[in-house]
BAPA-891214 format. One record per residue (C-alpha): x, y, z; residue number from 1; residue in three letters. Coordinates in nm, 3 decimals, m for minus. Each point is the difference from the previous one (the first is absolute). Layout:
+---------+---------+---------+-----+------+
:    east :   north :      up : pos : code :
+---------+---------+---------+-----+------+
:       X :       Y :       Z : NUM :  ALA :
...
+---------+---------+---------+-----+------+
This chain:
+---------+---------+---------+-----+------+
:    east :   north :      up : pos : code :
+---------+---------+---------+-----+------+
:  17.699 : m13.589 :  13.795 :   1 :  UNK :
:  m0.261 :   0.262 :  m0.087 :   2 :  UNK :
:  m0.372 :  m0.067 :  m0.002 :   3 :  UNK :
:  m0.016 :   0.008 :  m0.380 :   4 :  UNK :
:   0.278 :  m0.258 :  m0.052 :   5 :  UNK :
:  m0.196 :  m0.311 :   0.095 :   6 :  UNK :
:  m0.111 :  m0.266 :  m0.246 :   7 :  UNK :
:  m0.226 :  m0.302 :   0.051 :   8 :  UNK :
:   0.079 :  m0.276 :  m0.252 :   9 :  UNK :
:   0.089 :   0.261 :  m0.261 :  10 :  UNK :
:  m0.291 :   0.231 :   0.085 :  11 :  UNK :
:   0.120 :   0.346 :   0.111 :  12 :  UNK :
:  m0.178 :   0.078 :   0.327 :  13 :  UNK :
:  m0.122 :   0.360 :  m0.008 :  14 :  UNK :
:   0.002 :   0.237 :   0.294 :  15 :  UNK :
:  m0.382 :  m0.027 :   0.012 :  16 :  UNK :
:   0.017 :  m0.380 :   0.012 :  17 :  UNK :
:   0.260 :   0.015 :   0.276 :  18 :  UNK :
:  m0.229 :   0.238 :   0.191 :  19 :  UNK :
:  m0.281 :  m0.256 :  m0.032 :  20 :  UNK :
:   0.228 :  m0.279 :   0.124 :  21 :  UNK :
:   0.097 :   0.210 :   0.301 :  22 :  UNK :
:  m0.370 :   0.066 :   0.071 :  23 :  UNK :
:  m0.086 :  m0.370 :  m0.017 :  24 :  UNK :
:   0.290 :  m0.104 :   0.223 :  25 :  UNK :
:  m0.051 :   0.287 :   0.244 :  26 :  UNK :
:  m0.379 :  m0.004 :   0.026 :  27 :  UNK :
:  m0.063 :  m0.375 :   0.005 :  28 :  UNK :
:   0.242 :  m0.106 :   0.269 :  29 :  UNK :
:  m0.217 :  m0.301 :   0.087 :  30 :  UNK :
:   0.066 :  m0.173 :  m0.332 :  31 :  UNK :
:   0.269 :  m0.260 :  m0.050 :  32 :  UNK :
:   0.282 :   0.048 :  m0.251 :  33 :  UNK :
:  m0.178 :  m0.236 :  m0.239 :  34 :  UNK :
:  m0.325 :   0.196 :   0.030 :  35 :  UNK :
:   0.180 :   0.332 :  m0.051 :  36 :  UNK :
:   0.175 :  m0.134 :  m0.310 :  37 :  UNK :
:  m0.328 :  m0.131 :  m0.141 :  38 :  UNK :
:  m0.170 :   0.334 :   0.067 :  39 :  UNK :
:   0.279 :   0.192 :  m0.175 :  40 :  UNK :
:  m0.015 :  m0.235 :  m0.300 :  41 :  UNK :
:  m0.378 :   0.024 :  m0.015 :  42 :  UNK :
:  m0.004 :   0.379 :   0.011 :  43 :  UNK :
:   0.293 :   0.052 :  m0.238 :  44 :  UNK :
:  m0.097 :  m0.273 :  m0.246 :  45 :  UNK :
:   0.319 :  m0.202 :   0.048 :  46 :  UNK :
:  m0.133 :  m0.322 :  m0.150 :  47 :  UNK :
:   0.113 :  m0.283 :  m0.224 :  48 :  UNK :
:  m0.153 :  m0.057 :  m0.347 :  49 :  UNK :
:  m0.231 :  m0.252 :   0.168 :  50 :  UNK :
:  m0.132 :   0.274 :   0.230 :  51 :  UNK :
:   0.161 :  m0.143 :   0.315 :  52 :  UNK :
:   0.178 :   0.245 :   0.229 :  53 :  UNK :
:   0.379 :   0.024 :   0.017 :  54 :  UNK :
:  m0.034 :  m0.008 :   0.377 :  55 :  UNK :
:   0.309 :  m0.209 :   0.080 :  56 :  UNK :
:   0.226 :   0.226 :  m0.205 :  57 :  UNK :
:  m0.168 :   0.307 :   0.147 :  58 :  UNK :
:   0.059 :  m0.120 :   0.356 :  59 :  UNK :
:   0.369 :  m0.047 :  m0.074 :  60 :  UNK :
:   0.011 :   0.343 :  m0.165 :  61 :  UNK :
:  m0.168 :   0.162 :   0.301 :  62 :  UNK :
:   0.264 :  m0.154 :   0.224 :  63 :  UNK :
:   0.271 :   0.160 :  m0.216 :  64 :  UNK :
:  m0.181 :   0.334 :   0.024 :  65 :  UNK :
:  m0.011 :  m0.046 :   0.377 :  66 :  UNK :
:   0.372 :  m0.070 :  m0.003 :  67 :  UNK :
:   0.050 :   0.340 :  m0.161 :  68 :  UNK :
:  m0.183 :   0.162 :   0.290 :  69 :  UNK :
:  m0.303 :   0.118 :  m0.200 :  70 :  UNK :
:  m0.266 :  m0.212 :   0.176 :  71 :  UNK :
:  m0.040 :  m0.216 :   0.309 :  72 :  UNK :
:  m0.165 :  m0.339 :  m0.050 :  73 :  UNK :
:  m0.173 :  m0.207 :   0.270 :  74 :  UNK :
:   0.181 :  m0.305 :   0.143 :  75 :  UNK :
:  m0.005 :  m0.310 :  m0.218 :  76 :  UNK :
:  m0.272 :  m0.254 :   0.067 :  77 :  UNK :
:  m0.129 :  m0.312 :  m0.170 :  78 :  UNK :
:  m0.349 :  m0.016 :  m0.149 :  79 :  UNK :
:  m0.206 :  m0.109 :  m0.298 :  80 :  UNK :
:   0.090 :   0.194 :  m0.317 :  81 :  UNK :
:  m0.263 :   0.267 :  m0.056 :  82 :  UNK :
:  m0.202 :  m0.007 :  m0.317 :  83 :  UNK :
:   0.020 :  m0.377 :  m0.026 :  84 :  UNK :
:  m0.314 :  m0.198 :  m0.072 :  85 :  UNK :
:  m0.084 :  m0.206 :   0.307 :  86 :  UNK :
:  m0.185 :  m0.327 :   0.023 :  87 :  UNK :
:  m0.371 :   0.062 :   0.040 :  88 :  UNK :
:  m0.168 :  m0.219 :   0.263 :  89 :  UNK :
:  m0.318 :  m0.183 :  m0.096 :  90 :  UNK :
:  m0.219 :  m0.056 :   0.305 :  91 :  UNK :
:  m0.365 :   0.014 :   0.098 :  92 :  UNK :
:   0.049 :   0.365 :   0.104 :  93 :  UNK :
:   0.041 :   0.098 :  m0.363 :  94 :  UNK :
:  m0.293 :  m0.198 :  m0.139 :  95 :  UNK :
:  m0.306 :   0.176 :  m0.135 :  96 :  UNK :
:  m0.244 :   0.082 :   0.278 :  97 :  UNK :
:  m0.378 :   0.050 :  m0.014 :  98 :  UNK :
:  m0.092 :   0.320 :  m0.181 :  99 :  UNK :
:  m0.007 :   0.313 :   0.212 : 100 :  UNK :
:  m0.232 :   0.273 :  m0.127 : 101 :  UNK :
:  m0.173 :   0.313 :   0.124 : 102 :  UNK :
:   0.142 :   0.335 :   0.105 : 103 :  UNK :
:   0.288 :   0.103 :   0.224 : 104 :  UNK :
:  m0.251 :   0.067 :   0.277 : 105 :  UNK :
:  m0.116 :  m0.363 :  m0.021 : 106 :  UNK :
:   0.350 :  m0.137 :   0.070 : 107 :  UNK :
:   0.141 :   0.279 :   0.221 : 108 :  UNK :
:   0.208 :   0.077 :   0.187 : 109 :  UNK :
:   0.292 :  m0.036 :  m0.243 : 110 :  UNK :
:   0.339 :  m0.056 :   0.163 : 111 :  UNK :
:   0.355 :   0.022 :  m0.138 : 112 :  UNK :
:   0.277 :  m0.210 :   0.151 : 113 :  UNK :
:   0.364 :   0.043 :  m0.095 : 114 :  UNK :
:   0.170 :  m0.313 :  m0.123 : 115 :  UNK :
:   0.275 :  m0.059 :   0.257 : 116 :  UNK :
:  m0.016 :  m0.365 :   0.108 : 117 :  UNK :
:   0.108 :  m0.312 :  m0.193 : 118 :  UNK :
:  m0.363 :  m0.122 :  m0.009 : 119 :  UNK :
:  m0.125 :   0.331 :  m0.139 : 120 :  UNK :
:   0.279 :   0.007 :  m0.259 : 121 :  UNK :
:  m0.092 :  m0.351 :  m0.116 : 122 :  UNK :
:  m0.368 :   0.092 :  m0.026 : 123 :  UNK :
:   0.074 :   0.321 :  m0.190 : 124 :  UNK :
:   0.233 :  m0.186 :  m0.236 : 125 :  UNK :
:  m0.261 :  m0.267 :  m0.069 : 126 :  UNK :
:  m0.290 :   0.236 :  m0.057 : 127 :  UNK :
:   0.193 :   0.237 :  m0.226 : 128 :  UNK :
:   0.187 :  m0.281 :  m0.173 : 129 :  UNK :
:  m0.316 :  m0.194 :  m0.080 : 130 :  UNK :
:  m0.249 :   0.280 :  m0.066 : 131 :  UNK :
:   0.182 :   0.313 :  m0.125 : 132 :  UNK :
:   0.071 :   0.008 :  m0.373 : 133 :  UNK :
:   0.358 :   0.123 :   0.062 : 134 :  UNK :
:   0.068 :  m0.270 :   0.257 : 135 :  UNK :
:   0.232 :   0.041 :   0.298 : 136 :  UNK :
:   0.368 :   0.094 :   0.020 : 137 :  UNK :
:   0.214 :   0.118 :   0.290 : 138 :  UNK :
:  m0.041 :   0.381 :  m0.016 : 139 :  UNK :
:   0.294 :   0.224 :  m0.081 : 140 :  UNK :
:   0.142 :   0.208 :   0.280 : 141 :  UNK :
:  m0.233 :   0.175 :   0.240 : 142 :  UNK :
:  m0.346 :  m0.154 :   0.012 : 143 :  UNK :
:  m0.303 :  m0.055 :   0.221 : 144 :  UNK :
:  m0.275 :  m0.255 :  m0.045 : 145 :  UNK :
:  m0.347 :  m0.026 :   0.153 : 146 :  UNK :
:  m0.266 :  m0.266 :   0.032 : 147 :  UNK :
:  m0.349 :   0.150 :   0.001 : 148 :  UNK :
:  m0.272 :  m0.161 :   0.212 : 149 :  UNK :
:  m0.377 :   0.034 :   0.000 : 150 :  UNK :
:  m0.175 :  m0.060 :   0.331 : 151 :  UNK :
:  m0.331 :  m0.140 :  m0.131 : 152 :  UNK :
:  m0.160 :  m0.245 :  m0.054 : 153 :  UNK :
:   0.316 :  m0.142 :   0.162 : 154 :  UNK :
:   0.352 :   0.136 :   0.017 : 155 :  UNK :
:   0.186 :  m0.083 :  m0.321 : 156 :  UNK :
:   0.261 :   0.138 :  m0.238 : 157 :  UNK :
:  m0.155 :   0.187 :  m0.293 : 158 :  UNK :
:   0.298 :   0.178 :  m0.155 : 159 :  UNK :
:   0.377 :   0.050 :  m0.012 : 160 :  UNK :
:   0.185 :   0.331 :  m0.044 : 161 :  UNK :
:   0.370 :   0.058 :  m0.064 : 162 :  UNK :
:   0.204 :   0.322 :  m0.008 : 163 :  UNK :
:   0.358 :   0.014 :  m0.124 : 164 :  UNK :
:   0.266 :   0.215 :  m0.165 : 165 :  UNK :
:  m0.106 :   0.241 :  m0.276 : 166 :  UNK :
:   0.116 :   0.013 :  m0.360 : 167 :  UNK :
:   0.318 :   0.202 :  m0.056 : 168 :  UNK :
:  m0.137 :   0.180 :  m0.305 : 169 :  UNK :
:  m0.365 :   0.032 :  m0.101 : 170 :  UNK :
:  m0.068 :   0.285 :  m0.242 : 171 :  UNK :
:  m0.364 :   0.060 :   0.094 : 172 :  UNK :
:   0.073 :   0.002 :   0.374 : 173 :  UNK :
:   0.313 :   0.211 :  m0.035 : 174 :  UNK :
:  m0.187 :   0.257 :  m0.212 : 175 :  UNK :
:  m0.282 :   0.021 :   0.256 : 176 :  UNK :
:   0.252 :   0.066 :   0.277 : 177 :  UNK :
:   0.222 :   0.226 :  m0.212 : 178 :  UNK :
:   0.319 :  m0.199 :   0.062 : 179 :  UNK :
:   0.341 :   0.035 :  m0.155 : 180 :  UNK :
:   0.249 :  m0.286 :   0.037 : 181 :  UNK :
:   0.184 :   0.141 :   0.299 : 182 :  UNK :
:  m0.310 :   0.086 :   0.201 : 183 :  UNK :
:  m0.150 :  m0.340 :  m0.077 : 184 :  UNK :
:   0.316 :  m0.170 :   0.126 : 185 :  UNK :
:  m0.027 :   0.192 :   0.327 : 186 :  UNK :
:  m0.371 :  m0.053 :   0.067 : 187 :  UNK :
:  m0.090 :  m0.333 :  m0.164 : 188 :  UNK :
:   0.011 :  m0.188 :   0.335 : 189 :  UNK :
:  m0.312 :   0.199 :   0.102 : 190 :  UNK :
:  m0.202 :  m0.167 :  m0.277 : 191 :  UNK :
:  m0.142 :  m0.350 :   0.057 : 192 :  UNK :
:  m0.140 :  m0.240 :  m0.259 : 193 :  UNK :
:  m0.321 :  m0.195 :   0.057 : 194 :  UNK :
:   0.137 :  m0.308 :  m0.174 : 195 :  UNK :
:  m0.278 :  m0.246 :   0.084 : 196 :  UNK :
:  m0.371 :   0.030 :   0.074 : 197 :  UNK :
:  m0.183 :  m0.330 :   0.002 : 198 :  UNK :
:  m0.369 :  m0.034 :   0.083 : 199 :  UNK :
:  m0.049 :  m0.374 :   0.028 : 200 :  UNK :
:  m0.200 :  m0.129 :  m0.298 : 201 :  UNK :
:  m0.291 :  m0.131 :   0.206 : 202 :  UNK :
:  m0.044 :   0.339 :   0.172 : 203 :  UNK :
:  m0.242 :   0.230 :  m0.183 : 204 :  UNK :
:  m0.075 :   0.270 :   0.256 : 205 :  UNK :
:  m0.101 :   0.338 :  m0.137 : 206 :  UNK :
:   0.254 :   0.279 :   0.069 : 207 :  UNK :
:   0.234 :  m0.237 :   0.185 : 208 :  UNK :
:   0.304 :   0.076 :  m0.218 : 209 :  UNK :
:  m0.031 :   0.378 :   0.036 : 210 :  UNK :
:  m0.054 :  m0.038 :   0.376 : 211 :  UNK :
:   0.316 :  m0.211 :   0.029 : 212 :  UNK :
:   0.201 :   0.249 :  m0.205 : 213 :  UNK :
:  m0.108 :   0.285 :   0.228 : 214 :  UNK :
:   0.069 :  m0.196 :   0.319 : 215 :  UNK :
:   0.337 :  m0.132 :  m0.114 : 216 :  UNK :
:   0.117 :   0.345 :  m0.111 : 217 :  UNK :
:  m0.070 :   0.135 :   0.348 : 218 :  UNK :
:   0.173 :  m0.294 :   0.169 : 219 :  UNK :
:   0.300 :   0.010 :  m0.229 : 220 :  UNK :
:   0.127 :   0.344 :   0.103 : 221 :  UNK :
:   0.073 :  m0.092 :   0.359 : 222 :  UNK :
:   0.100 :  m0.358 :  m0.073 : 223 :  UNK :
:   0.248 :   0.102 :  m0.272 : 224 :  UNK :
:   0.149 :   0.271 :   0.221 : 225 :  UNK :
:   0.030 :  m0.248 :   0.286 : 226 :  UNK :
:   0.163 :  m0.265 :  m0.217 : 227 :  UNK :
:   0.234 :   0.216 :  m0.208 : 228 :  UNK :
:   0.019 :   0.345 :   0.158 : 229 :  UNK :
:  m0.140 :   0.165 :  m0.315 : 230 :  UNK :
:  m0.340 :   0.173 :  m0.013 : 231 :  UNK :
:  m0.161 :  m0.059 :  m0.342 : 232 :  UNK :
:  m0.199 :   0.281 :  m0.161 : 233 :  UNK :
:  m0.112 :  m0.165 :  m0.326 : 234 :  UNK :
:  m0.124 :  m0.342 :  m0.111 : 235 :  UNK :
:   0.020 :  m0.130 :  m0.356 : 236 :  UNK :
:  m0.138 :  m0.303 :  m0.179 : 237 :  UNK :
:  m0.030 :  m0.141 :  m0.350 : 238 :  UNK :
:  m0.326 :  m0.142 :  m0.136 : 239 :  UNK :
:  m0.016 :  m0.227 :  m0.304 : 240 :  UNK :
:  m0.293 :   0.142 :  m0.204 : 241 :  UNK :
:  m0.041 :  m0.333 :  m0.179 : 242 :  UNK :
:  m0.101 :  m0.156 :   0.333 : 243 :  UNK :
:  m0.132 :   0.278 :   0.224 : 244 :  UNK :
:  m0.159 :   0.340 :  m0.042 : 245 :  UNK :
:   0.145 :   0.145 :   0.322 : 246 :  UNK :
:  m0.346 :   0.098 :   0.130 : 247 :  UNK :
:   0.083 :  m0.108 :   0.356 : 248 :  UNK :
:   0.307 :   0.223 :   0.006 : 249 :  UNK :
:  m0.190 :   0.296 :  m0.139 : 250 :  UNK :
:  m0.276 :  m0.058 :   0.257 : 251 :  UNK :
:   0.270 :   0.023 :   0.269 : 252 :  UNK :
:   0.111 :   0.338 :  m0.147 : 253 :  UNK :
:   0.306 :  m0.123 :  m0.189 : 254 :  UNK :
:   0.090 :   0.220 :  m0.300 : 255 :  UNK :
:   0.061 :  m0.131 :  m0.353 : 256 :  UNK :
:   0.301 :   0.194 :  m0.131 : 257 :  UNK :
:   0.089 :  m0.187 :  m0.320 : 258 :  UNK :
:   0.141 :  m0.327 :  m0.129 : 259 :  UNK :
:   0.338 :  m0.171 :   0.004 : 260 :  UNK :
:   0.215 :  m0.026 :  m0.310 : 261 :  UNK :
:  m0.030 :  m0.379 :  m0.015 : 262 :  UNK :
:   0.368 :  m0.047 :   0.083 : 263 :  UNK :
:   0.147 :  m0.148 :   0.317 : 264 :  UNK :
:  m0.090 :   0.121 :   0.349 : 265 :  UNK :
:   0.293 :   0.239 :   0.016 : 266 :  UNK :
:  m0.061 :   0.121 :  m0.358 : 267 :  UNK :
:   0.356 :  m0.096 :  m0.091 : 268 :  UNK :
:  m0.029 :  m0.363 :  m0.102 : 269 :  UNK :
:  m0.054 :   0.057 :  m0.371 : 270 :  UNK :
:  m0.028 :  m0.372 :  m0.075 : 271 :  UNK :
:  m0.289 :  m0.070 :   0.238 : 272 :  UNK :
:  m0.300 :   0.131 :  m0.195 : 273 :  UNK :
:  m0.321 :  m0.029 :   0.198 : 274 :  UNK :
:  m0.357 :   0.114 :  m0.041 : 275 :  UNK :
:  m0.047 :   0.361 :   0.118 : 276 :  UNK :
:  m0.162 :   0.037 :   0.343 : 277 :  UNK :
:  m0.206 :   0.281 :   0.147 : 278 :  UNK :
:   0.189 :   0.200 :   0.262 : 279 :  UNK :
:  m0.200 :   0.098 :   0.308 : 280 :  UNK :
:   0.116 :   0.210 :   0.294 : 281 :  UNK :
:  m0.135 :   0.062 :   0.349 : 282 :  UNK :
:   0.137 :   0.304 :   0.188 : 283 :  UNK :
:   0.025 :  m0.081 :   0.370 : 284 :  UNK :
:   0.023 :   0.371 :   0.083 : 285 :  UNK :
:  m0.161 :   0.294 :  m0.183 : 286 :  UNK :
:   0.336 :   0.148 :  m0.108 : 287 :  UNK :
:   0.166 :  m0.328 :  m0.100 : 288 :  UNK :
:   0.128 :   0.129 :  m0.335 : 289 :  UNK :
:   0.138 :   0.316 :   0.160 : 290 :  UNK :
:   0.182 :  m0.197 :   0.271 : 291 :  UNK :
:   0.152 :  m0.231 :  m0.261 : 292 :  UNK :
:   0.122 :   0.296 :  m0.208 : 293 :  UNK :
:   0.183 :   0.174 :   0.283 : 294 :  UNK :
:   0.376 :   0.034 :  m0.027 : 295 :  UNK :
+---------+---------+---------+-----+------+
């Protein structure tokens, strides 16, 4: 069967979309089949009218594509479905602490620790679930999470940062790069989304957010390459202008390139109308756009 003959639940899968699927499966070998299916659905906008991903159907479809010899999936394994809302713990660790004020110098050094242990995952889930306005959900596909610690006046968590898969289509980002569909499908795995940045509400330290953004961007490159074998060259994020002005991102040299359309994350879910968000980008290398445009 030729590349152009595939359909997913009545949706004709284009050659560009199949290229993207091959990139996801080939580049992110550390993901499970469930995580790969969720990533494909997220990027290609394969969602139900409710906005939930068609991940189960996509996993079965990927297995049929594998049977045709077009891709090679990782071995099957059992895990929690990605994208599901998890129970948020409520413990003393997530309670409001005494106010922390001053400057970064007053609380330095600032340390980032990757979330890798069950205890760290529980703490991250509680802090983000209780104190971030978007709450906590199991991230789609490839992702890294960090707990951020201040050393003074005593060592304590002051922030949480999460990086995950990028949006499949984002007009402002794609225009800045100069992408067509096929080139985007080939190079999208080299873009990473900063999907959560939480400064804990009792922490009011001047320039802390921009410092964390700069530190986490530097740490991410090696950590993402080590975890997934892909070296990212560009970060993206969305800022809700009704809640935030994005000053911390701009102070960390992120670039405002436009706004979203107000549709779903993949810009294909026409029924999920949302408030437009500002699109900000952070090139991890000086020639990020050029690298992402290459054939």
